C-alpha positions as a Markdown table, in Angstrom:
| # | Residue | x | y | z |
|---|---|---|---|---|
| 1 | Met | 2.0 | 9.5 | -19.7 |
| 2 | Asp | -1.2 | 12.1 | -18.3 |
| 3 | Ile | -0.2 | 12.4 | -15.1 |
| 4 | Asp | -2.7 | 15.1 | -15.3 |
| 5 | Arg | -5.6 | 12.9 | -16.6 |
| 6 | Ile | -4.6 | 10.1 | -14.3 |
| 7 | Leu | -4.7 | 12.7 | -10.8 |
| 8 | Arg | -8.3 | 14.0 | -12.2 |
| 9 | Ser | -9.0 | 10.0 | -11.7 |
| 10 | Val | -8.2 | 9.7 | -7.8 |
| 11 | Val | -9.9 | 11.6 | -5.2 |
| 12 | Ala | -9.5 | 12.3 | -1.4 |
| 13 | Val | -11.6 | 9.4 | 1.3 |
| 14 | Arg | -12.2 | 10.4 | 4.5 |
| 15 | Thr | -14.3 | 8.5 | 6.9 |
| 16 | Ser | -15.3 | 8.6 | 10.5 |
| 17 | Ile | -15.8 | 5.5 | 12.6 |
| 18 | Pro | -17.5 | 5.7 | 16.0 |
| 19 | Glu | -15.6 | 4.9 | 19.5 |
| 20 | Asp | -17.0 | 1.4 | 20.2 |
| 21 | Ala | -16.9 | -0.3 | 16.3 |
| 22 | Phe | -14.0 | -2.9 | 16.8 |
| 23 | Thr | -11.5 | -1.5 | 14.1 |
| 24 | Ala | -11.7 | 1.6 | 16.3 |
| 25 | Glu | -8.2 | 0.8 | 18.4 |
| 26 | Thr | -6.2 | -0.6 | 16.1 |
| 27 | Leu | -7.1 | 1.3 | 12.9 |
| 28 | Gly | -8.6 | 4.5 | 14.6 |
| 29 | Ile | -11.9 | 6.9 | 14.3 |
| 30 | Arg | -10.7 | 9.1 | 11.2 |
| 31 | Arg | -9.1 | 8.1 | 9.1 |
| 32 | Glu | -7.2 | 9.4 | 5.7 |
| 33 | Gly | -6.5 | 8.5 | 1.9 |
| 34 | Ser | -7.1 | 8.2 | -2.2 |
| 35 | Gly | -9.7 | 5.8 | -4.1 |
| 36 | Val | -9.2 | 5.7 | -7.5 |
| 37 | Val | -13.0 | 6.2 | -9.9 |
| 38 | Ile | -13.4 | 3.1 | -12.3 |
| 39 | Gln | -16.7 | 3.2 | -12.9 |
| 40 | Glu | -17.8 | 7.0 | -14.9 |
| 41 | Ser | -20.9 | 6.3 | -12.6 |
| 42 | Gly | -18.8 | 7.4 | -9.4 |
| 43 | Leu | -18.0 | 4.0 | -8.1 |
| 44 | Val | -14.2 | 4.5 | -6.7 |
| 45 | Leu | -12.1 | 1.5 | -5.4 |
| 46 | Thr | -9.8 | 1.9 | -2.0 |
| 47 | Ile | -7.6 | 0.0 | 0.0 |
| 48 | Gly | -10.5 | -1.6 | 2.7 |
| 49 | Tyr | -8.5 | -0.5 | 5.7 |
| 50 | Leu | -10.2 | 2.8 | 5.4 |
| 51 | Ile | -14.0 | 2.0 | 4.9 |
| 52 | Thr | -14.0 | -1.1 | 7.4 |
| 53 | Glu | -17.2 | 0.1 | 9.9 |
| 54 | Ala | -17.4 | 3.9 | 9.0 |
| 55 | Asp | -20.8 | 6.1 | 9.4 |
| 56 | Glu | -19.5 | 8.7 | 6.9 |
| 57 | Val | -16.8 | 8.7 | 4.1 |
| 58 | Trp | -16.3 | 12.2 | 2.4 |
| 59 | Leu | -14.5 | 11.8 | -1.4 |
| 60 | Thr | -12.7 | 15.2 | -2.3 |
| 61 | Thr | -11.8 | 15.8 | -6.1 |
| 62 | Gly | -9.2 | 17.7 | -6.9 |
| 63 | Asp | -11.0 | 20.6 | -8.4 |
| 64 | Gly | -11.9 | 20.8 | -4.3 |
| 65 | Arg | -15.3 | 19.4 | -4.5 |
| 66 | Val | -16.8 | 17.3 | -1.0 |
| 67 | Val | -19.0 | 14.9 | -2.3 |
| 68 | Ala | -20.6 | 11.8 | 0.3 |
| 69 | Ala | -20.1 | 8.7 | -0.3 |
| 70 | His | -21.3 | 5.0 | 1.3 |
| 71 | Ala | -19.0 | 2.2 | 1.8 |
| 72 | Leu | -20.3 | -0.7 | -0.4 |
| 73 | Ala | -18.0 | -3.1 | 0.0 |
| 74 | Tyr | -14.8 | -4.8 | 1.9 |
| 75 | Asp | -13.3 | -7.9 | 1.0 |
| 76 | Gln | -11.0 | -9.2 | 3.5 |
| 77 | Glu | -9.2 | -12.0 | 1.3 |
| 78 | Thr | -8.3 | -9.0 | -1.3 |
| 79 | Gly | -8.3 | -6.0 | 1.2 |
| 80 | Phe | -10.3 | -4.6 | -1.4 |
| 81 | Gly | -12.5 | -1.6 | -0.4 |
| 82 | Leu | -15.6 | -0.4 | -3.0 |
| 83 | Leu | -17.5 | 3.5 | -2.4 |
| 84 | Gln | -20.3 | 4.9 | -4.1 |
| 85 | Ala | -20.2 | 8.5 | -4.8 |
| 86 | Leu | -24.2 | 9.5 | -3.7 |
| 87 | Gly | -23.6 | 12.5 | -5.7 |
| 88 | Glu | -22.3 | 13.6 | -9.2 |
| 89 | Leu | -18.2 | 14.0 | -9.1 |
| 90 | Gly | -18.0 | 14.2 | -13.0 |
| 91 | Leu | -14.6 | 12.2 | -13.3 |
| 92 | Pro | -13.0 | 10.0 | -15.9 |
| 93 | Ala | -12.8 | 6.2 | -15.1 |
| 94 | Leu | -9.0 | 4.9 | -15.0 |
| 95 | Glu | -8.4 | 2.1 | -17.4 |
| 96 | Phe | -7.3 | -1.0 | -16.2 |
| 97 | Gly | -3.7 | -2.5 | -16.8 |
| 98 | Asp | -2.3 | -6.1 | -16.0 |
| 99 | Ala | -0.4 | -6.4 | -13.0 |
| 100 | Asn | 0.3 | -10.1 | -14.1 |
| 101 | Lys | 2.1 | -8.5 | -16.8 |
| 102 | Ala | 4.7 | -6.4 | -15.0 |
| 103 | Gln | 8.2 | -6.9 | -14.2 |
| 104 | Ile | 10.9 | -6.2 | -12.1 |
| 105 | Gly | 12.1 | -2.4 | -12.6 |
| 106 | Asp | 9.0 | -1.2 | -14.9 |
| 107 | Pro | 8.3 | 2.5 | -14.3 |
| 108 | Val | 5.0 | 3.4 | -12.6 |
| 109 | Val | 3.3 | 6.3 | -11.0 |
| 110 | Leu | 1.7 | 6.0 | -7.1 |
| 111 | Ala | -0.6 | 9.2 | -7.2 |
| 112 | Asp | -2.9 | 9.8 | -4.4 |
| 113 | Gly | -6.1 | 12.1 | -4.2 |
| 114 | Ile | -5.0 | 15.3 | -3.1 |
| 115 | Gly | -2.5 | 15.9 | -6.4 |
| 116 | Gln | 1.0 | 14.4 | -4.9 |
| 117 | Phe | 2.9 | 11.6 | -7.0 |
| 118 | Val | 5.8 | 9.6 | -6.9 |
| 119 | Glu | 7.5 | 8.6 | -9.6 |
| 120 | Ala | 9.0 | 5.4 | -9.3 |
| 121 | Arg | 9.9 | 1.1 | -10.5 |
| 122 | Ile | 8.0 | -2.1 | -9.5 |
| 123 | Val | 11.1 | -3.6 | -7.4 |
| 124 | Val | 9.6 | -7.2 | -5.6 |
| 125 | Lys | 6.6 | -9.8 | -7.0 |
| 126 | Gln | 6.0 | -11.6 | -4.2 |
| 127 | Glu | 4.1 | -13.5 | -1.5 |
| 128 | Phe | 2.9 | -10.9 | 1.0 |
| 129 | Ala | 2.0 | -12.6 | 4.9 |
| 130 | Gly | 0.2 | -9.7 | 6.5 |
| 131 | Tyr | -0.1 | -9.9 | 11.2 |
| 132 | Trp | -3.6 | -9.1 | 10.6 |
| 133 | Glu | -4.5 | -12.4 | 9.2 |
| 134 | Tyr | -3.9 | -11.6 | 5.5 |
| 135 | Leu | -2.3 | -13.2 | 2.6 |
| 136 | Leu | -1.5 | -12.5 | -1.0 |
| 137 | Asp | 0.0 | -14.9 | -3.7 |
| 138 | Glu | 1.8 | -12.1 | -5.1 |
| 139 | Ala | 2.0 | -8.3 | -4.6 |
| 140 | Ile | 4.0 | -5.3 | -6.0 |
| 141 | Phe | 6.4 | -3.7 | -4.2 |
| 142 | Thr | 8.1 | -0.5 | -5.8 |
| 143 | Thr | 10.4 | 2.5 | -4.8 |
| 144 | Pro | 10.9 | 5.1 | -4.1 |
| 145 | Ala | 7.3 | 5.0 | -1.3 |
| 146 | His | 4.8 | 7.5 | -1.5 |
| 147 | Pro | 4.0 | 9.6 | 1.6 |
| 148 | Ser | 0.2 | 8.9 | 1.1 |
| 149 | Trp | 0.2 | 5.4 | 0.4 |
| 150 | Gly | -3.2 | 4.0 | 1.8 |
| 151 | Gly | -5.7 | 3.7 | -1.3 |
| 152 | Ala | -3.4 | 5.7 | -3.5 |
| 153 | Ala | -3.5 | 4.4 | -7.6 |
| 154 | Leu | -0.5 | 2.4 | -8.8 |
| 155 | Val | 0.0 | 3.1 | -13.1 |
| 156 | Asp | 1.9 | 1.6 | -15.4 |
| 157 | Ala | 3.8 | 3.8 | -18.3 |
| 158 | Asp | 0.6 | 4.1 | -20.4 |
| 159 | Gly | -1.5 | 5.3 | -17.5 |
| 160 | Lys | -3.4 | 2.0 | -16.9 |
| 161 | Leu | -4.5 | 1.8 | -13.3 |
| 162 | Leu | -2.2 | -1.4 | -11.8 |
| 163 | Gly | -3.1 | -1.8 | -8.9 |
| 164 | Ile | -4.0 | 0.0 | -5.4 |
| 165 | Gly | -1.2 | 1.3 | -2.7 |
| 166 | Ser | -1.9 | -0.5 | 0.7 |
| 167 | Leu | 1.3 | -0.3 | 2.8 |
| 168 | Arg | 4.9 | 1.7 | 3.5 |
| 169 | Leu | 7.5 | -0.7 | 4.6 |
| 170 | Gln | 11.3 | -1.2 | 4.9 |
| 171 | Met | 13.2 | -4.0 | 2.2 |
| 172 | Asn | 17.2 | -4.5 | 2.9 |
| 173 | Asn | 19.1 | -4.8 | 0.3 |
| 174 | Lys | 22.4 | -5.6 | 0.8 |
| 175 | Gly | 23.0 | -3.6 | 3.5 |
| 176 | Glu | 20.8 | -0.4 | 2.3 |
| 177 | Val | 17.7 | -0.1 | 3.9 |
| 178 | Ala | 14.8 | 2.0 | 1.2 |
| 179 | Asp | 11.3 | 2.4 | 2.3 |
| 180 | Ile | 9.2 | 0.8 | -0.3 |
| 181 | Asn | 5.1 | 0.7 | -0.9 |
| 182 | Met | 3.0 | -2.5 | -1.6 |
| 183 | Val | 0.2 | -2.1 | -3.5 |
| 184 | Val | -3.0 | -4.4 | -4.1 |
| 185 | Pro | -2.4 | -5.9 | -7.7 |
| 186 | Ile | -5.7 | -4.9 | -10.0 |
| 187 | Asn | -6.2 | -8.4 | -11.4 |
| 188 | Leu | -7.8 | -9.8 | -7.9 |
| 189 | Leu | -10.7 | -7.4 | -8.3 |
| 190 | Pro | -13.2 | -7.9 | -11.7 |
| 191 | Pro | -13.4 | -12.0 | -10.5 |
| 192 | Ile | -14.7 | -10.9 | -7.3 |
| 193 | Leu | -16.4 | -7.5 | -8.8 |
| 194 | Asp | -19.5 | -8.3 | -9.4 |
| 195 | Asp | -20.6 | -10.0 | -6.6 |
| 196 | Leu | -19.1 | -7.3 | -4.2 |
| 197 | Leu | -21.6 | -4.7 | -5.7 |
| 198 | Thr | -24.4 | -6.9 | -5.6 |
| 199 | Arg | -23.5 | -8.9 | -2.1 |
| 200 | Gly | -21.1 | -7.0 | -0.6 |
| 201 | Arg | -18.6 | -10.1 | 0.0 |
| 202 | Val | -17.5 | -13.1 | -2.3 |
| 203 | Asn | -20.6 | -15.5 | -2.8 |
| 204 | Lys | -18.8 | -18.0 | -0.7 |
| 205 | Pro | -18.4 | -19.2 | 2.7 |
| 206 | Pro | -15.7 | -16.9 | 4.4 |
| 207 | Arg | -12.3 | -17.6 | 5.8 |
| 208 | Pro | -11.9 | -19.5 | 9.3 |
| 209 | Trp | -10.3 | -16.0 | 11.6 |
| 210 | Leu | -9.1 | -15.9 | 15.0 |
| 211 | Gly | -8.4 | -12.8 | 15.5 |
| 212 | Ala | -4.7 | -12.8 | 16.0 |
| 213 | Phe | -2.1 | -10.7 | 15.0 |
| 214 | Ser | 1.1 | -13.0 | 15.1 |
| 215 | Ala | 5.0 | -12.3 | 12.6 |
| 216 | Glu | 6.9 | -14.2 | 11.7 |
| 217 | Asn | 10.8 | -14.9 | 13.6 |
| 218 | Asn | 13.4 | -17.4 | 12.0 |
| 219 | Gly | 10.1 | -19.5 | 10.5 |
| 220 | Asp | 8.7 | -19.4 | 13.9 |
| 221 | Val | 5.2 | -17.8 | 14.3 |
| 222 | Val | 4.7 | -15.6 | 17.1 |
| 223 | Val | 1.9 | -14.2 | 18.9 |
| 224 | Met | 1.4 | -10.1 | 18.9 |
| 225 | Ser | -1.9 | -9.6 | 20.6 |
| 226 | Val | -5.1 | -11.5 | 20.0 |
| 227 | Ala | -7.9 | -8.9 | 19.2 |
| 228 | Ala | -10.6 | -8.9 | 22.6 |
| 229 | Gly | -13.5 | -10.7 | 22.7 |
| 230 | Ser | -12.2 | -13.0 | 19.2 |
| 231 | Pro | -11.7 | -17.1 | 19.2 |
| 232 | Ala | -8.1 | -17.0 | 19.9 |
| 233 | Asp | -8.5 | -14.6 | 23.0 |
| 234 | Gln | -11.4 | -16.9 | 23.8 |
| 235 | Ala | -9.4 | -20.1 | 23.5 |
| 236 | Gly | -6.4 | -18.4 | 25.3 |
| 237 | Leu | -4.1 | -17.6 | 23.2 |
| 238 | Gln | -1.6 | -15.4 | 24.8 |
| 239 | Gln | 1.7 | -13.0 | 23.6 |
| 240 | Gly | 4.0 | -14.5 | 23.2 |
| 241 | Asp | 3.3 | -17.9 | 22.0 |
| 242 | Ile | 5.0 | -19.5 | 19.0 |
| 243 | Ile | 2.2 | -21.3 | 17.4 |
| 244 | Ser | 4.3 | -24.2 | 15.9 |
| 245 | Glu | 1.5 | -26.9 | 15.1 |
| 246 | Ile | -1.8 | -26.4 | 13.5 |
| 247 | Arg | -3.6 | -30.1 | 13.5 |
| 248 | Asp | -0.9 | -32.3 | 12.8 |
| 249 | Gly | 1.4 | -30.3 | 10.6 |
| 250 | Glu | 4.0 | -28.4 | 12.2 |
| 251 | Val | 4.1 | -25.0 | 10.7 |
| 252 | Asp | 6.8 | -23.2 | 8.4 |
| 253 | Gly | 6.3 | -19.4 | 8.9 |
| 254 | Leu | 3.5 | -17.2 | 8.8 |
| 255 | Ala | 2.1 | -17.7 | 5.1 |
| 256 | Asp | 1.5 | -21.2 | 5.9 |
| 257 | Phe | -0.1 | -20.8 | 9.6 |
| 258 | Tyr | -2.9 | -18.9 | 7.6 |
| 259 | Arg | -3.2 | -21.6 | 4.8 |
| 260 | Lys | -3.1 | -24.2 | 7.0 |
| 261 | Val | -6.3 | -22.1 | 9.2 |
| 262 | Trp | -8.0 | -21.4 | 5.6 |
| 263 | Ser | -8.3 | -25.5 | 4.5 |
| 264 | Ser | -9.5 | -26.6 | 7.9 |
| 265 | Gly | -12.6 | -25.7 | 7.0 |
| 266 | Asp | -15.0 | -22.2 | 6.8 |
| 267 | Ala | -15.6 | -19.9 | 9.1 |
| 268 | Gly | -16.4 | -21.5 | 12.4 |
| 269 | Ala | -14.2 | -24.6 | 12.1 |
| 270 | Glu | -12.8 | -25.4 | 14.9 |
| 271 | Ile | -8.6 | -25.3 | 14.7 |
| 272 | Pro | -6.3 | -27.5 | 17.2 |
| 273 | Met | -3.1 | -25.9 | 17.0 |
| 274 | Arg | 0.1 | -26.8 | 19.3 |
| 275 | Val | 1.6 | -23.4 | 21.2 |
| 276 | Leu | 4.6 | -23.0 | 22.8 |
| 277 | Arg | 4.6 | -21.1 | 26.2 |
| 278 | Asp | 7.1 | -20.4 | 28.3 |
| 279 | Gly | 9.7 | -23.6 | 27.4 |
| 280 | Arg | 6.2 | -25.7 | 27.0 |
| 281 | Glu | 4.1 | -27.1 | 25.2 |
| 282 | Ala | -0.1 | -26.7 | 25.5 |
| 283 | Trp | -2.9 | -27.3 | 22.8 |
| 284 | Leu | -5.5 | -24.7 | 22.2 |
| 285 | Arg | -9.1 | -25.6 | 20.4 |
| 286 | Val | -9.5 | -22.1 | 18.4 |
| 287 | Arg | -13.9 | -21.7 | 17.0 |
| 288 | Ser | -13.1 | -19.6 | 14.3 |
| 289 | Ala | -15.3 | -17.1 | 13.3 |
| 290 | Asp | -16.0 | -14.9 | 10.3 |
| 291 | Arg | -14.2 | -12.2 | 11.1 |
| 292 | Ser | -17.1 | -9.7 | 9.1 |
| 293 | Ser | -20.0 | -11.0 | 12.0 |
| 294 | Phe | -17.1 | -8.8 | 14.4 |
| 295 | Leu | -17.7 | -5.5 | 12.2 |
| 296 | Arg | -20.4 | -2.7 | 11.6 |
| 297 | Arg | -22.1 | -3.0 | 9.3 |
| 298 | Pro | -22.1 | 0.2 | 6.8 |
| 299 | Pro | -25.6 | 2.1 | 7.8 |
| 300 | Leu | -28.3 | 2.1 | 4.7 |
| 301 | Gln | -28.4 | 5.4 | 3.0 |
């Protein structure tokens, strides 16, 4: 593997977000990570939380050049974000690999935009449910973890792109705790890339969004918090509520909760849910929304 060639295709990403943006409190107003050049025209793939609601985006190349960029798209289902450099990057595009063929135990490299890379191995490929109403049918998990994982490039032994770094987590294996990275597989991008480039979003109705941050505890879905002004907030969902039923179906874990909500219709659908609060049962009706309607749109360049 030619690691120098790979590092040339990875750039540092720095963004600024308005203080009154919807995600400012949870994700911050200064965000830093990485992105991968996927077209030599200056198209850069990154992880979406770095660029959500950004009003300024800057890319830094491995040789220290700083180039302004525009946030083209953020796909909330996959978590991918797309940037277009507004100046000449002059960097090679990284070729896509096949994440579906990657196997547990395969050697990989996770490389960031400031020249750091970690030689790792794939330890798990499995479903991942995130607390922010996010679900991947099969995410890639690698160890050891990269210290700067957001938007980093996961490449295989042939130097091809397998995915984009998203999170740093911990895995408990027979009493031993190891830091791992969760990576969004690259195979999720090609089916939606044309839509993201031409429309800024996938050409289908948006999923219903509640605005609840939830965790799973022994199979129970527990509300950790709700976003201010969100559908969940307006319906009266509270921290500590246990969501036990959606419509007439019992909820079996976080992933099942999301799938039941998303199968209820498009954004705007009413989601009836049974919650347990302080030992008592109650039914709430949450009028879902399109998450993107709460977010600032990127300024036109």
